[in-house]
VEXZASE-540462 format. One record per residue (C-alpha): residue in one letter; x, y, z. Coordinates in Angstrom, 2 decimals. Layout:
<aa=A&X=X&Y=Y&Z=Z>
...
***
This chain:
<aa=M&X=-31.99&Y=-10.29&Z=16.78>
<aa=H&X=-31.83&Y=-8.39&Z=12.80>
<aa=E&X=-30.12&Y=-10.60&Z=10.67>
<aa=Q&X=-28.91&Y=-7.70&Z=9.47>
<aa=L&X=-26.59&Y=-7.61&Z=12.65>
<aa=K&X=-25.34&Y=-10.60&Z=12.30>
<aa=L&X=-21.63&Y=-10.25&Z=11.62>
<aa=E&X=-21.48&Y=-13.37&Z=9.30>
<aa=N&X=-23.82&Y=-10.49&Z=6.60>
<aa=Q&X=-21.41&Y=-8.15&Z=6.76>
<aa=L&X=-19.13&Y=-7.21&Z=4.33>
<aa=C&X=-17.07&Y=-5.26&Z=5.53>
<aa=F&X=-16.56&Y=-7.82&Z=8.53>
<aa=R&X=-15.26&Y=-10.12&Z=5.09>
<aa=L&X=-13.11&Y=-7.08&Z=3.48>
<aa=Y&X=-11.78&Y=-6.24&Z=7.27>
<aa=T&X=-9.99&Y=-10.00&Z=8.03>
<aa=A&X=-8.73&Y=-10.27&Z=4.72>
<aa=S&X=-6.74&Y=-7.08&Z=4.21>
<aa=R&X=-5.28&Y=-8.34&Z=7.67>
<aa=L&X=-4.73&Y=-11.70&Z=7.01>
<aa=I&X=-2.88&Y=-10.62&Z=3.55>
<aa=T&X=-1.11&Y=-7.15&Z=5.78>
<aa=Q&X=-0.36&Y=-10.53&Z=8.29>
<aa=A&X=0.86&Y=-13.01&Z=5.40>
<aa=Y&X=3.34&Y=-9.87&Z=4.25>
<aa=H&X=5.21&Y=-9.69&Z=7.65>
<aa=P&X=7.62&Y=-12.08&Z=7.00>
<aa=Y&X=8.51&Y=-10.78&Z=4.00>
<aa=L&X=8.70&Y=-7.07&Z=4.73>
<aa=S&X=10.30&Y=-7.04&Z=7.98>
<aa=E&X=13.51&Y=-8.78&Z=5.87>
<aa=L&X=14.17&Y=-5.26&Z=4.12>
<aa=G&X=12.98&Y=-3.28&Z=7.29>
<aa=L&X=9.49&Y=-2.02&Z=5.92>
<aa=T&X=6.12&Y=-2.00&Z=7.43>
<aa=Y&X=2.99&Y=-2.15&Z=5.25>
<aa=P&X=2.16&Y=1.01&Z=5.17>
<aa=Q&X=5.50&Y=2.03&Z=4.12>
<aa=Y&X=5.89&Y=-0.84&Z=1.18>
<aa=L&X=2.91&Y=1.23&Z=-0.01>
<aa=V&X=5.14&Y=3.65&Z=-0.42>
<aa=M&X=8.03&Y=2.62&Z=-1.51>
<aa=M&X=5.27&Y=0.33&Z=-4.74>
<aa=V&X=4.43&Y=4.34&Z=-5.43>
<aa=L&X=8.01&Y=6.20&Z=-5.59>
<aa=W&X=9.19&Y=2.59&Z=-7.59>
<aa=E&X=7.11&Y=3.77&Z=-10.06>
<aa=K&X=7.40&Y=7.41&Z=-10.11>
<aa=D&X=9.93&Y=8.80&Z=-7.99>
<aa=R&X=10.54&Y=12.75&Z=-7.34>
<aa=M&X=6.55&Y=12.54&Z=-6.06>
<aa=P&X=4.86&Y=15.68&Z=-4.46>
<aa=V&X=3.68&Y=14.05&Z=-0.76>
<aa=N&X=-0.08&Y=15.26&Z=-1.59>
<aa=D&X=0.36&Y=12.45&Z=-5.09>
<aa=I&X=1.39&Y=10.06&Z=-2.73>
<aa=A&X=-1.37&Y=10.47&Z=-0.55>
<aa=K&X=-3.67&Y=10.23&Z=-3.00>
<aa=K&X=-2.36&Y=6.87&Z=-5.26>
<aa=L&X=-2.61&Y=5.92&Z=-1.24>
<aa=Y&X=-6.24&Y=6.95&Z=-0.63>
<aa=L&X=-4.60&Y=8.62&Z=2.30>
<aa=E&X=-4.87&Y=12.29&Z=4.35>
<aa=T&X=-1.70&Y=13.84&Z=3.79>
<aa=N&X=-1.20&Y=13.86&Z=7.54>
<aa=T&X=-2.29&Y=9.76&Z=7.63>
<aa=V&X=1.31&Y=9.65&Z=5.25>
<aa=T&X=3.35&Y=12.94&Z=6.39>
<aa=P&X=4.29&Y=11.23&Z=9.67>
<aa=L&X=4.79&Y=7.68&Z=8.43>
<aa=L&X=7.39&Y=8.99&Z=5.02>
<aa=K&X=9.26&Y=11.15&Z=8.82>
<aa=R&X=9.74&Y=7.58&Z=9.43>
<aa=M&X=10.83&Y=6.42&Z=6.27>
<aa=E&X=13.21&Y=9.24&Z=5.44>
<aa=A&X=14.60&Y=8.68&Z=9.94>
<aa=E&X=15.65&Y=4.95&Z=8.15>
<aa=G&X=17.45&Y=6.58&Z=5.25>
<aa=F&X=14.77&Y=4.75&Z=2.10>
<aa=I&X=13.93&Y=8.65&Z=1.01>
<aa=Q&X=14.63&Y=12.34&Z=1.54>
<aa=R&X=11.97&Y=14.66&Z=1.32>
<aa=T&X=13.51&Y=18.65&Z=-0.03>
<aa=R&X=11.51&Y=21.69&Z=-0.74>
<aa=G&X=9.73&Y=21.65&Z=-4.32>
<aa=A&X=11.70&Y=24.24&Z=-6.63>
<aa=E&X=8.80&Y=25.99&Z=-7.74>
<aa=D&X=6.89&Y=25.86&Z=-4.99>
<aa=A&X=8.79&Y=25.83&Z=-1.31>
<aa=R&X=5.26&Y=24.45&Z=0.35>
<aa=Q&X=5.54&Y=21.24&Z=-2.01>
<aa=V&X=7.47&Y=18.38&Z=-0.19>
<aa=I&X=8.96&Y=16.35&Z=-3.16>
<aa=V&X=10.00&Y=12.98&Z=-1.92>
<aa=S&X=12.04&Y=10.88&Z=-3.73>
<aa=L&X=13.74&Y=7.72&Z=-2.76>
<aa=T&X=17.05&Y=6.87&Z=-1.89>
<aa=E&X=20.05&Y=5.07&Z=-2.43>
<aa=K&X=19.14&Y=2.28&Z=-0.20>
<aa=G&X=15.15&Y=3.21&Z=-1.59>
<aa=K&X=16.46&Y=2.19&Z=-4.77>
<aa=A&X=18.65&Y=-0.95&Z=-4.15>
<aa=I&X=15.91&Y=-2.43&Z=-2.51>
<aa=E&X=12.98&Y=-2.67&Z=-5.07>
<aa=D&X=15.41&Y=-6.15&Z=-6.47>
<aa=K&X=14.95&Y=-7.30&Z=-2.90>
<aa=A&X=11.71&Y=-7.30&Z=-3.22>
<aa=S&X=10.66&Y=-7.77&Z=-6.86>
<aa=C&X=9.58&Y=-11.42&Z=-5.40>
<aa=I&X=7.42&Y=-10.20&Z=-2.69>
<aa=P&X=3.83&Y=-10.36&Z=-5.24>
<aa=Q&X=4.26&Y=-13.49&Z=-6.72>
<aa=K&X=4.61&Y=-15.23&Z=-2.87>
<aa=I&X=1.85&Y=-13.70&Z=-1.78>
<aa=G&X=-0.24&Y=-14.68&Z=-4.64>
<aa=S&X=1.09&Y=-18.23&Z=-3.75>
<aa=A&X=-0.07&Y=-17.49&Z=0.37>
<aa=V&X=-3.69&Y=-16.18&Z=-0.88>
<aa=A&X=-4.24&Y=-18.04&Z=-3.55>
<aa=C&X=-7.63&Y=-20.73&Z=-2.92>
<aa=R&X=-10.57&Y=-22.12&Z=-4.86>
<aa=S&X=-11.81&Y=-18.44&Z=-5.52>
<aa=I&X=-8.90&Y=-16.88&Z=-6.31>
<aa=T&X=-6.89&Y=-17.75&Z=-9.00>
<aa=P&X=-4.28&Y=-16.11&Z=-11.82>
<aa=E&X=-7.91&Y=-16.06&Z=-14.03>
<aa=T&X=-10.03&Y=-14.52&Z=-11.19>
<aa=A&X=-7.89&Y=-11.64&Z=-9.94>
<aa=P&X=-8.76&Y=-9.80&Z=-12.67>
<aa=A&X=-12.82&Y=-10.05&Z=-12.41>
<aa=L&X=-11.76&Y=-9.54&Z=-8.06>
<aa=Y&X=-10.07&Y=-6.46&Z=-8.97>
<aa=G&X=-12.27&Y=-4.74&Z=-11.30>
<aa=T&X=-14.98&Y=-5.03&Z=-8.74>
<aa=L&X=-12.80&Y=-3.91&Z=-5.31>
<aa=D&X=-12.21&Y=-1.18&Z=-7.65>
<aa=D&X=-15.93&Y=-0.19&Z=-8.22>
<aa=L&X=-16.18&Y=-0.27&Z=-4.50>
<aa=I&X=-13.64&Y=1.51&Z=-4.15>
<aa=E&X=-14.50&Y=4.12&Z=-6.58>
<aa=S&X=-18.31&Y=4.27&Z=-5.28>
<aa=L&X=-16.61&Y=5.25&Z=-2.02>
<aa=T&X=-14.97&Y=8.08&Z=-2.75>
<aa=L&X=-17.24&Y=9.87&Z=-4.69>
***
């Protein structure tokens, strides 16, 4: 067998596994809020800046608009957001938080700390995390060019 084809030598496998397990760690906290992990990402974008065009949300999440749109439809049906047509451009869809969406921000504020504790290990600490973020940001940037 070729050494480069061994699973243990694949960066992509490690990233995939870590992502899946971290998302799994979020599940109990997000289910209390009635959110899935992708919905939580949208909510974080909107808690940072409410009233955003769908295109801007998709860009922030590194997703295509056609991936985000069904997610937003479900979130609207669940009462977290509302979608309206842009005043200047009727083709643009603006996404806003509803009162329900705003209300769960305080409840969600403890989640990052809980996840931080869950993923803490000997090589990821509050001191080393910024370097890891930088490495991952570099990787994301190189893959999106």
